C-alpha positions, -999 to 999 in steps of 0.1 A, spaced: 380 210 354 346 222 371 341 191 387 376 197 406 369 234 412 335 238 421 326 203 431 356 190 452 370 228 462 339 249 467 311 226 471 315 224 511 309 261 512 286 266 484 259 240 485 246 246 449 279 233 438 266 198 445 250 197 411 286 191 399 288 157 410 258 144 388 272 132 353 236 138 337 238 176 346 274 178 334 263 158 301 238 186 292 262 215 295 287 195 278 268 193 249 253 227 248 289 243 251 306 223 223 274 233 204 276 268 212 316 268 204 309 253 169 284 271 160 298 306 170 333 297 157 322 283 127 322 312 100 355 322 115 374 288 111 358 285 76 370 318 66 405 311 81 405 276 60 396 293 31 425 321 34 449 293 39 434 274 6 428 244 25 403 231 1 393 196 -8 405 180 -40 380 159 -57 384 129 -77 378 134 -113 365 97 -115 341 102 -85 303 115 -92 301 143 -115 280 161 -91 306 166 -66 328 184 -91 316 217 -77 327 207 -44 364 214 -53 381 240 -31 353 236 -2 373 242 29 383 208 46 401 201 79 370 215 98 378 184 121 401 208 139 368 228 149 351 198 160 380 185 180 389 216 196 354 222 207 348 187 219 383 186 238 375 217 256 341 208 266 356 174 276 381 188 298 357 217 312 328 193 325 346 159 332 365 146 359 401 145 349 412 122 372 392 94 354 416 70 334 388 65 307 388 103 299 424 98 297 426 70 270 395 91 252 415 123 250 445 103 237 426 90 212 413 120 197 445 136 197 461 106 183 439 98 158 432 133 148 467 140 144 470 112 116 439 128 99 455 161 103 488 149 84 469 128 59 446 159 51 479 183 49 497 159 25 467 159 0 465 196 2 505 201 -5 501 174 -32 467 188 -44 455 153 -50 433 130 -33 462 106 -17 479 118 15 499 95 38 506 63 24 483 35 36 513 16 52 521 49 71 484 55 83 478 20 95 513 18 110 502 50 132 466 39 138 479 8 154 504 21 175 478 44 193 454 14 197 480 -7 213 483 20 237 447 27 242 441 -16 244 470 -21 266 461 7 290 426 -8 290 437 -40 303 451 -21 334 422 3 340 394 -17 324 382 -41 352 347 -38 371 327 -54 394 310 -78 367 342 -83 344 376 -86 336 397 -61 314 394 -87 285 357 -100 288 334 -93 258 300 -90 259 280 -110 232 251 -94 217 219 -117 222 233 -138 246 230 -130 280 252 -154 297 281 -155 274 310 -132 285 343 -149 273 375 -137 289 401 -139 265 437 -139 270 454 -108 270 475 -120 239 442 -122 223 421 -94 235 447 -69 226 449 -75 192 412 -77 190 409 -43 207 433 -28 183 414 -40 154 380 -27 169 397 5 172 416 10 135 385 -5 124 365 21 136 387 51 127 389 39 89 352 28 90 343 65 98 369 80 72 353 60 45 319 73 51 330 107 51 320 113 15 285 131 16 273 164 32 263 155 65 264 118 62 295 106 85 289 132 112 252 125 117 258 85 119 287 94 141 262 118 164 237 86 163 266 60 175 282 82 200 251 96 217 242 54 222 275 46 234 270 74 261 239 62 273 254 26 275 283 41 296 255 55 316 241 21 321 273 3 327 287 27 352 254 17 374 259 -12 393 221 -20 398 213 -16 363 244 -33 351 236 -65 367 197 -63 359 208 -60 323 238 -85 327 264 -60 312 299 -58 323 297 -30 352 323 -5 354 320 30 378 345 51 359 326 44 325 302 71 338 326 102 328 325 89 291 292 102 289 307 138 295 332 128 264 307 112 244 278 139 246 306 166 241 311 152 208 270 154 201 271 189 209 302 194 187 286 171 158 253 191 158 274 221 157 291 214 129 264 198 109 249 232 108 280 243 84 283 206 69 245 203 60 239 199 23 253 221 3 283 217 30 303 252 37 331 229 53 341 196 52 355 177 85 383 160 65 407 131 77 411 152 108 379 148 119 367 117 108 398 99 122 397 117 157 358 104 156 362 71 146 392 64 168 372 77 198 341 54 190 367 25 190 381 36 223 346 42 239 333 7 227 364 -11 241 362 7 273 327 -4 281 332 -40 267 304 -34 239 333 -41 209 309 -66 194 277 -48 194 294 -17 178 294 -36 146 256 -34 144 253 2 162 280 15 133 263 -8 106 266 20 81 299 22 88 308 -13 86 287 -14 53 306 13 39 341 -4 47 329 -39 34 319 -22 3 354 -9 -3 372 -43 7 347 -61 -16 348 -39 -45 386 -44 -42 388 -81 -41 365 -86 -69 379 -63 -90 414 -80 -88 399 -114 -88 379 -109 -119 405 -88 -136 390 -57 -135 353 -58 -132 335 -39 -107 311 -54 -83 294 -17 -74 291 9 -96 316 30 -72 329 28 -37 322 33 -10 284 21 -8 269 57 -10 288 66 -42 271 32 -56 237 49 -53 251 83 -63 263 68 -95 225 48 -100 212 83 -102 202 90 -68 203 124 -55 229 130 -25 206 145 -2 182 115 -8 210 90 -4 225 111 29 188 109 47 180 72 38 215 63 48 205 84 83 174 65 86 190 33 83 215 40 110 189 51 134 170 16 127 205 -1 136 207 19 170 171 7 179 183 -30 172 215 -25 190 196 -12 221 172 -42 220 195 -64 223 200 -56 262 167 -71 267 164 -98 233 186 -123 252 
């Protein structure tokens, strides 16, 4: 909005407004604005959620240390999404097609998460929407995003269905649309659910999300520059640069939320936040053709999701035996006696190292 008003409309008359053409300038202030919005609105939002009795339900079969969290305000994702969307709308170039899909991803997946949270609160139990209902809604949204990306995702060095393969400089397979669309859908839905499964410890999911989205924002910036993209042999698309604003707006909102969500948490993001963030992460990866690299960048999310799948399969195959003490993976360590803050910080460390590995693949090819 500010790009249109101050740069496109008023810049000819006020030369200082030329600053608004620079993505880096707008990204800085998108981060600051979303951070301040969450920081300042946090106390009022927490009181509002408490007044509405939107409290977290804690499973009795979970770690005993979590019982004290019963009733902690949840659905704090409304605060994250509100600040994130507001900052993006204010600082991004709204005519950009990637911004359209990014905003759609937040709203669509955030709404699914909201319905799931609302259902849990009404039922006063840990189960909300049925798994089939959630997956159906997620795949519908992911299909819209994937199909739209095949229309707007082509760039100088790639077609909309090209894949960038980590560690291989010249390997850029171009998939048929009928294969690529389901692949992109799985990437988006998988990301949404993996982030959702990771959201089980204070500060864990939001910090890992900040790491991943911040890295995706950097990659989006590199992708938008032809010379840099050519040098690094990554798919180029000039429109991807605006995703930097979208990504940094989440980084700011995430930092603000971490202020209230760090141990011991005063508010949880709920599925409203984790679904919105996970869906947006998948959408960004699809937009910049880094779906495969996301597996490395989001290694913590992948490990958490795989731990749940492995636990369920092992339980069924062995007639009731458990592979892990408890899934997702972070609960396995808690059940082993590791304090929650220590598990969280160690997962942060691993997440940061995985990001370094992911970035290194740009040169290790």
